[in-house]
C-alpha positions as MATLAB code, in Angstrom:
seq = 'XXXXXXXXXXXXXXXXXXXXXXXXXXXXXXXXXXXXXXXXXXXXXXXXXXXXXXXXXXXXXXXXXXXXXXXXXXXXXXXXXXXXXXXXXXXXXXXXXXXXXXXXXXXXXXXXXXXXXXXXXXXXXXXXXXXXXXXXXXXXXXXXXXXXXXXXXXXXXXXXXXXXXXXXXXXXXXXXXXXXXXXX';
ca = [
      27.380  -27.786 -138.624;
      25.191  -30.664 -139.389;
      23.485  -32.250 -136.322;
      21.788  -35.439 -137.615;
      20.410  -37.048 -140.830;
      17.363  -39.270 -141.258;
      17.431  -41.462 -144.168;
      17.632  -45.139 -145.467;
      20.786  -47.144 -145.095;
      21.555  -48.336 -148.536;
      24.858  -49.687 -148.114;
      27.270  -51.066 -145.373;
      31.039  -51.444 -145.763;
      33.745  -52.246 -143.251;
      33.941  -48.923 -141.599;
      31.024  -46.736 -143.016;
      27.471  -46.788 -144.081;
      25.740  -44.913 -146.953;
      22.570  -43.086 -145.830;
      20.252  -42.021 -148.689;
      18.360  -38.669 -147.954;
      16.411  -36.753 -150.800;
      18.153  -39.011 -153.395;
      21.651  -38.052 -152.165;
      23.876  -40.764 -150.753;
      25.989  -39.754 -147.686;
      28.995  -41.720 -146.716;
      29.162  -41.691 -142.953;
      31.953  -43.267 -141.034;
      30.490  -45.174 -137.980;
      31.842  -47.362 -135.024;
      29.878  -50.491 -136.186;
      28.368  -50.295 -139.620;
      26.702  -53.668 -139.212;
      24.516  -52.544 -136.261;
      22.468  -50.477 -138.849;
      19.808  -52.594 -140.635;
      19.962  -52.232 -144.478;
      16.830  -50.630 -146.238;
      15.696  -49.134 -142.855;
      15.158  -45.634 -142.053;
      17.439  -44.394 -139.277;
      18.486  -41.203 -137.555;
      22.248  -40.811 -137.444;
      23.753  -38.053 -135.150;
      26.707  -36.562 -137.050;
      30.096  -34.793 -136.522;
      31.387  -33.363 -139.696;
      35.219  -32.778 -140.034;
      36.470  -30.192 -142.412;
      40.018  -30.098 -143.738;
      41.433  -28.275 -146.645;
      41.194  -31.233 -149.009;
      38.513  -33.406 -147.220;
      35.078  -33.194 -145.846;
      34.240  -36.323 -143.512;
      31.058  -37.294 -141.685;
      31.133  -39.407 -138.623;
      27.967  -40.951 -137.368;
      26.496  -42.103 -134.079;
      23.444  -43.821 -132.832;
      23.005  -41.711 -129.760;
      23.795  -38.256 -128.674;
      25.770  -39.598 -125.762;
      28.047  -41.582 -128.158;
      28.660  -38.563 -130.079;
      29.446  -36.530 -126.973;
      31.986  -39.056 -125.794;
      33.578  -38.941 -129.230;
      33.857  -35.230 -129.152;
      35.638  -35.184 -125.780;
      37.959  -38.021 -127.105;
      38.998  -36.179 -130.120;
      39.872  -33.112 -128.004;
      42.588  -35.088 -126.394;
      46.054  -34.309 -127.784;
      47.157  -36.976 -130.180;
      43.733  -38.603 -130.446;
      41.854  -38.036 -133.728;
      38.594  -39.140 -135.149;
      40.116  -42.371 -136.925;
      41.367  -43.510 -133.474;
      38.223  -42.545 -131.498;
      35.753  -44.277 -133.724;
      37.238  -47.843 -133.087;
      37.209  -46.938 -129.303;
      33.469  -46.780 -129.580;
      33.229  -49.910 -131.797;
      35.003  -51.950 -129.413;
      34.138  -50.526 -126.059;
      30.906  -49.472 -124.337;
      30.381  -45.813 -123.455;
      30.079  -46.745 -119.647;
      33.301  -48.934 -119.867;
      35.296  -46.315 -121.420;
      34.060  -43.634 -118.893;
      34.720  -46.063 -116.053;
      38.289  -46.805 -117.305;
      39.192  -43.271 -117.503;
      37.794  -42.447 -114.021;
      39.645  -45.397 -112.482;
      42.747  -44.707 -114.509;
      42.634  -48.099 -116.050;
      45.538  -47.770 -118.637;
      45.367  -51.523 -119.438;
      41.726  -51.276 -120.554;
      42.507  -48.123 -122.658;
      45.503  -49.707 -124.483;
      43.371  -52.727 -125.718;
      42.073  -50.237 -128.407;
      43.697  -50.059 -131.860;
      46.612  -47.454 -131.938;
      46.246  -46.496 -128.317;
      49.621  -46.888 -126.542;
      50.338  -46.389 -122.757;
      51.455  -42.886 -123.391;
      48.127  -41.827 -125.214;
      46.126  -43.728 -122.591;
      47.665  -41.682 -119.904;
      46.945  -38.522 -121.881;
      43.199  -39.634 -122.153;
      43.017  -40.029 -118.488;
      44.807  -36.783 -117.617;
      42.487  -34.835 -120.037;
      39.327  -36.387 -119.180;
      39.253  -37.851 -115.777;
      36.304  -36.491 -113.785;
      34.712  -34.904 -116.848;
      32.820  -37.610 -118.453;
      30.056  -38.667 -115.895;
      27.052  -39.505 -118.057;
      23.639  -38.108 -117.293;
      22.479  -41.622 -116.486;
      24.873  -41.692 -113.544;
      23.311  -38.457 -112.188;
      20.409  -40.391 -110.501;
      17.928  -37.852 -109.390;
      14.143  -37.400 -109.561;
      13.079  -34.745 -112.059;
      14.434  -33.826 -115.337;
      17.895  -31.994 -115.121;
      19.101  -32.753 -118.627;
      18.972  -29.031 -119.658;
      20.463  -27.808 -116.308;
      23.476  -30.281 -116.604;
      24.041  -29.167 -120.297;
      24.106  -25.430 -119.151;
      26.338  -26.090 -116.240;
      28.628  -28.180 -118.372;
      28.808  -25.445 -120.981;
      29.824  -22.987 -118.227;
      32.761  -25.151 -117.483;
      31.644  -27.142 -114.409;
      32.906  -30.601 -113.887;
      30.473  -33.551 -113.726;
      31.567  -34.268 -110.171;
      30.868  -30.776 -109.058;
      27.406  -30.993 -110.833;
      26.447  -34.190 -109.103;
      26.943  -32.547 -105.646;
      24.736  -29.716 -106.370;
      21.840  -31.335 -108.250;
      20.239  -33.046 -105.257;
      19.688  -29.534 -103.583;
      18.041  -28.039 -106.812;
      14.255  -27.722 -106.821;
      13.216  -29.882 -109.820;
       9.709  -28.089 -109.940;
      11.300  -24.601 -110.829;
      11.582  -23.526 -114.399;
      15.119  -23.894 -116.017;
      16.096  -20.214 -115.363;
      15.391  -20.614 -111.741;
      17.162  -24.049 -111.608;
      20.272  -22.439 -113.083;
      20.252  -19.562 -110.783;
      19.835  -21.897 -107.794;
      22.587  -24.172 -109.010;
      25.064  -21.362 -109.585;
      24.401  -19.988 -106.035;
      25.186  -23.432 -104.616;
      28.224  -23.802 -106.788;
      29.738  -20.584 -105.479;
      29.133  -21.512 -101.826;
];
């Protein structure tokens, strides 16, 4: 899987950009193509979708944007072509807030998102999208949060445990301490 590409933006269209890297032009579908400056070197985080008859790259300015996209496309009935416009017209924190507050009206403002799909998004993602920015703690717990999320813990559970974890420990000790606290 491709993680990111660094190259020059050589073209902008209505729903994609072309990034040239090593004399190869990559068509990358993005939320807002005109937020990328032409003839400027950029780093674009990628998601590559492979189907029988197509290979498509989707690009994001930040890892958080890509992570939200990945969670959105795991919702039944919501594919990449519907998730990209959500990122274009809504902020990451706005989308997360709408899901956590069960704001169907906010979610249905996005193209092709009806009430039924909005309710499915809320059902599948509520409580699972707290961003690392919301976890307001001294110390750097990004690695610990990633490990705990990969083990299947929800952001709400992680938020409760992090204040009790010693930030000065190495990552392995932090994981052990967090898991002990989770099991209490």
